[in-house]
N, C-alpha and C positions, 0 to 999 in steps of 0.2 A: 844225693851228692856222692862223688867218689872220694876216696881217701885224700887225694890230692886237693880236691875242693874243700874238704874239711880243714885241712891244714892252712890253706889260703884264707878261709873264713876266720880261723883263729888269729892269723896275722892282721887281718883287716879289722876285726872287732877288738883287738888287744886282749885276747883271752890269756888268762894266767893259769887256769886250772881245768882239768878235764875230769868230769864226774862219769864214771863207768857204772851202769845200772843193769840189774837183772832181777828175776823174780824167784823167790824161794818156792819149794813145792807146794806149801799150803796156800800161797798166793799173796805174800807180803813183798813189796819191792825192797831191794837191798842195793847198797852202792859203796864204792870207795873212790877216792880222788888221787889223781897223779898230777904233778906239775906239767904245764904245757910242753916243757922241753923234753919230757919223757915220751911223748906221743910222736911216733914216726910212721912212715907208710908201712914199714914192716909189722907194726903192732896189729894192723888190720888183718894180717895173715898169720902171724905167729902167736898172737894173743898175749895176755899178761896173767901171771900166776896169782892165785889166792888159796885160802884154806877152805875147802869145801866141807870138812867135818863139822864146822861150826853152823852150817846151814841146815834148817830142819828138814829131815826126811832124806838127806843126801848121804854122803860118804862117811865111812867109819874113820876113826882118827889115824889108823894105820894105812889108809889110802887117800889121805886128805888133799893132796896137791891137785888142783884143777886150773883150767884156763877160762878167762873171759876173752871173747873175741868181739871187739867193737864193730858195730854195723854202721857204716858211714851214712846210709840213707835215713837213719833215725836222729841224726845230729841236730841239736837245737841249742841256742843260747838260753841259758836258764834265767827266767825272769826273777827268781827269788835269791839267787846266789851272786856274789860279786865277781865279775869277770870269769864266768864259768860256763863252759860248753858241756852239754850232757849227751851221752849216747847210750842206747840200749845194746846189750851184748848177748851173743850166744855162748853157751857153755860147752866146753870140750874137755876130753880126757888128755892129759898131756903126753901120755905114752902112745896110745893108739890114734890120737887126733880125731877120734870119732865124736860126733855130737852126743851130748849126754842125754840118755833116755829120760831121766827125771827133771830135765830142764823144761818147764811148761812151754816156753816159746818154741822148743824143738818139736814138741807134740804138735803144735799148730802148723808148723812148717811141714811136718810129714803128713797131716791131714790134707793139706792142699796138694801135696804131690800125689798122694794116694787117689784123690778125687780126679786129677788129671790122668792118671794111669788107667782109670776105668773107662775113659773115653766118654763118660757121661757129661762132663762139663769141664771148662778150664778156669772158671771164676766162681767162687761162692761169695756173694756180697752180703755183708752183715750190717744191719743197722741196729745200734744198741741204745736203748733209752734208759739211762741209769738215774734212778731217783735217790735222794739223800736228804738228811735233816742238818739244819744249821742251828745250833743251840748257843745260848749266851754263857752257859755254865754247865759243867758236868763233873760229878764226884762220884766215885765208886770204890769199893774195896771188898776183899774176900780174904778171910784168914780163919784161924781155928775157933775164934769166939764171936765173929760178927760177919755179916754179909749185907751189903746195901748198895743202892745206887740212887742218884738224885740228878735229874736233868732239868734245866730251866731255859725258858725262852720268853722274851719280853713281849712276843705276840701270842703266846699260848693262852688258850681260853681260861686256864686255871689262874691267870694273873689279873683277871678283871677286877677283883676286889682288893688288889694289893696296893698300898701307898707306893708311889714312885717319885723319884727326883723330878721336881717341876710339875708333879701332878699326873695322875693316871688319866690318859685321854680316852681310854675305853674302846680304842679300835683293835679288837683282839679277834683272832681267827677261831671260830667255833669248831668243835670237833667234827671232822668229815665235811667241812664246809669251806676248805681252803683253796678250791680250784678257781684260778684266775681273778682273785680280787685286786682292785687297783689300790695304790697308796692313798691314805696312810695305813690302811689295814695290811696291805702287802708292805711290810717294812724292810724286805730284803731285796727290793728291786735294783737298787744301785749296786748292791754286792753281787748279785747275780750277773748284772751287766759287766761288771769288772771281771768276773770269772770268764764270762763269754769272750770278751776282748782279749784277755790273756791267752785263752785257748787259741783264738785265732792268730795272735802273735806267735804262738808255738807251732803253727802249721796245722791246727785242727779245723776242719770245715764244720762250722756250727749252723744249724738251721733256726733254732729259737731257744729262748729260755722263758721260764714261767714258775709261778708258785704251784705247788701240787695240792692234793686234796686235804691232807692231814693238817691239824693244828700244830703249833710249836715249830714252825720253820721248815716245812717240807718243800723241797725244790726239785726242779728237773731242768737240765740243759740238753737239748738234742743234737747229737752229731749226725752229719750226713753220712750215709752208708759207704763202706769201703770194703775192699777184699778182706777175707778173714784175718790173716796175719796183721795187716795194717790196722784193722779195727781193734784187735786185741792190744796191739802197741798203744793206740790212741786211748782205749779205755783206761789203761794204766796212767798215762799222762793226764787224762781227765781227772782221776781221783787225785793225783798229785797237785794239779792246779787248784781244784776246789778246796782241798784241805789247807793249802798254803795261803790262798787269798782269804779264807775265812780267819786263819790265824793272824794274818796281817792286820785285821780289823778287830782283834780281840774276841773273835768267836771261834767256835769249834764245829767242824763238819764231820758227819759220820755216815758211812754206808752200811751200817748195822741194819738188817732187814726190819726189825720190830722194836725200836727203842721205847715206844709209847703204847701202853695197854689201851685197848678199846678205841683205837684210831687206826688209820690205814698205815701199812708198813710200806717199805721202799722196795720197788720191783726193779728188775733189769729185763725189760721186754725186748726180745731178740727177734728181729726181722731177717728172714732168709730168702735169697733168690739165687737161682743158678743160671749161669750164662755160658754160651759157647761161641766162639768166633764173634763176639760182640752181639750176639742175639740173645734176648731173654727167653728162657726155657719154661718159665712157669705161666706164661700167657696163653690162653686157649679160650675155647668156647663152653667150657663146663661150668660148674657152679661157681658163682662169684668171679667169673672170667678167668678161671684157672685151667691149666692144662692137665692131661692125665698124669704127667710126670709130677706135677705139684701135688696132686692127690696122693700118689704113691709115697711122696716124701713126707706128707703129713701122716700117712699111715705108719710109716717107720718111727716117726717121733712119738706118736700116740702109743705104739706097741712097746717101745723101749723107755717110755717116760719115767717109770720107776728107777731104772738104772741112771738115767740122765740126771735126775734130781740129786744123785750123789755129788755131781759136780756142779749142777746149776743152782741148787739150794744146799750149800755145802756146810751149813752151821746148824747147831741145835736151835738157835733163834730163828732160823728160816721158817720152821714149821709153826711158829707162833704167828707168822704173817699169813701162811696158807690156811685161812680160816673163812668160811662162807660169810659174805656181807661186807667184806673189806676190800673189794675189787681185786682180790687174788683168787684165781681159779682153783678148785679142787676136783672138778669133774673133767675127765679126759675126753673131751669132745671138741669139735671144731665148728665154726660158724662165721658168717660174714658180719661184720659191725659189732658183734656180741662180745663185750668184754668180760662176761662171766664164764666163757669157754676157755679151755686151756690154749687153744689155737684160734686166733682171730684173723680173718682175711680182710685187710683195709679196702675199702671201696671208694676212696676219695677221687680217684682218677681212673678213667677207662684205658689209659695208655698202657701198652704192653710193657714198657720199661718199668712201670710202677707195680707190676704184679708180683706179689710176694705174700707170705703169711708171717704172722707174729706168734712166737711162742711166749705166753704171758706168765708161765709158772716161775722162771728163774728170778733171783734176786740179786741185789747189788753187792752181796758179799762174795760173789762168784769170782774165781779166777778165770778171766776172759779166755786165755789161751786154752784152757781145759774145757770150759763150758761150751765155747763155740765149736771146738773140735768134736766133742762128743755129739752135739746136736747135728753137725754135718755128717758124721759117721752114721747116725741113726737115719737121717734123711736119704743117704745113699743106700743103705740097706733096704729101706722101703721101696726105692726105685728098682733095685736089683731083684727084690722079691715081688715086686708088684703088689704091695700090701694095700688092701682096700681100707680106707679110714672109716667106712661106714657112712651112714647118713649124717648130715648136719643137724645141730641142735640150735635152732634159731629163737628159742625162748629164754627169758631170764631165768637162768638155772637156779638161782637162789630162792625163787618163788615156787619151784616145782615140788610136788609131792613125791615121796619115795617111789611110788609105782611108775611115775614118768621117767625116772632115772634108771630103771632097771635095764641092765645090758651095758651101762657105761661104767667104766672103772674109775677109781678115785686115785688121787696122788697119795703117796706115802704120808703117813701121819707123823713121822719122826725121822730124824737123821739116821737113826739105827735101822729103821725099816728101809730107807733108801740105800744104805750100804748093803743090806742084805739082799736087796733087788739087784744091785751091782755085782754082788758075789755070784748070783745065779744067772745073771744075763750081761755077759760082756764079750761074748765071741765077736760080735759086730764091731767092737772097738779095737780088736787085735788085727784086723785086716791091714795089710801094708805096713805091719809093725808100727802103727800109729800110737796106740797104747799098748805097752808090753804087759805080760803077766806081772812082772816086778812092779811096774807102775800101778797096776790095779791093786795088787796085794799091799803095797806100801800105803796107798791112799786109804784103804780100808783099815789097816792096822793103826795108822797115825790118827785118823778121825775117831776111831773107836776108843783107843787108849787115852788120848789127849783131850777129847771133847765129850763124847758120849759117856764114857765111864767117869770122867772127872766131874761132870755135872750130876750124874746119878749119885755119887758118893756124898755130895754136899747138901746140908739142910737148906731149904728154900725159905726166904723171909715169909711168904705167904703161908707156909706150913705153921709158922708161930701163931698167925691170926686164926688159923683153923683149929689147931690142936693144942696150944699151950695149956689150955684149962681142962683138957680132956680127962 
């Protein structure tokens, strides 16, 4: 839509409030609301002011004034708020009117622009498969004298022996056996359908929804691929809809990668394909029907995987998911059909338009703008440098002996290790001023001080089980 069309829609739908949204640096969506009367066509050019010093990782208090600039093509009538239209915004400096380097959406916009400037491709299509859990109850706290969490799900295996109102029916999802059960074992079918239909109502093209592998309410709703910036916008909307539909039904949804021990975690499998003048560039006659360009792109992602995971697996909890045997790959290899490899090449269709590859390491805690952009930059570097990804690994990697894995690198074992990999390997991200040195330095500083060090300083509940009587 154009600004004029947005204003017309507001009159047609009797909109009373305009919700302006953006994403902070670590990846949490923020918003503030203005009355409909305050939105004019000039707002789409001039922006509206807010305090940037209160946003994590952004401005100091002595340089706090910033602008949000509404983007008309993101407008939607919010299904959870009364008479409210929501828009995603870009962030600008009010003095220079330059787009703010630490606005994650700006990073994604620059990544697309840089790709076009190389002449390699004009569209990077991203398909994002985000998994999440829906729980019936969650309680947690951390202070000087206690630390605990408790999550509960009426379909969790651990509830089989529990008395329940009306009687326990016994249809529970066993650990790692939650893929595609029908109701009544799949107790979340109607909830996911409501999420799916709400997403469609909000303009998100959905392909399917289903229960995922883990017990305790693991779900997935698949969105149809989109150009990079649009998919990052849609992923943010996806999380918003999932959480609010769950809340509306007295449940809680989380995109935390590993909320349950000893069961599968939630991934964000990212599919990538490059296009130029409407033609798919990854289709060819090579392995699994891929082109040399696709091979080089995979080579770039495998080479830079350690640094990529600082954005694609950006939490300390992420590395509890990256563990062998839970469908999360830890070996940096590629393969067709093989979900134990870091990169999988789907072979569902021989159509050139369907040729793509899937990076399976990322998880659902990712900031889509940064994760997609970093992945694209690594792929472009692979193409520019003609990086060979090596031979495919078409065996179940989890069953291989160490000698068979010689020569294959592993994913970082912790967020700290991924941040160190990013510190050493980020030149490819700086091209086209997509990620600046300041963005990289701030990311490493923020994640180290507020997450890595914060967790390291605190006693863990399991340490009491191991050491209290030492």
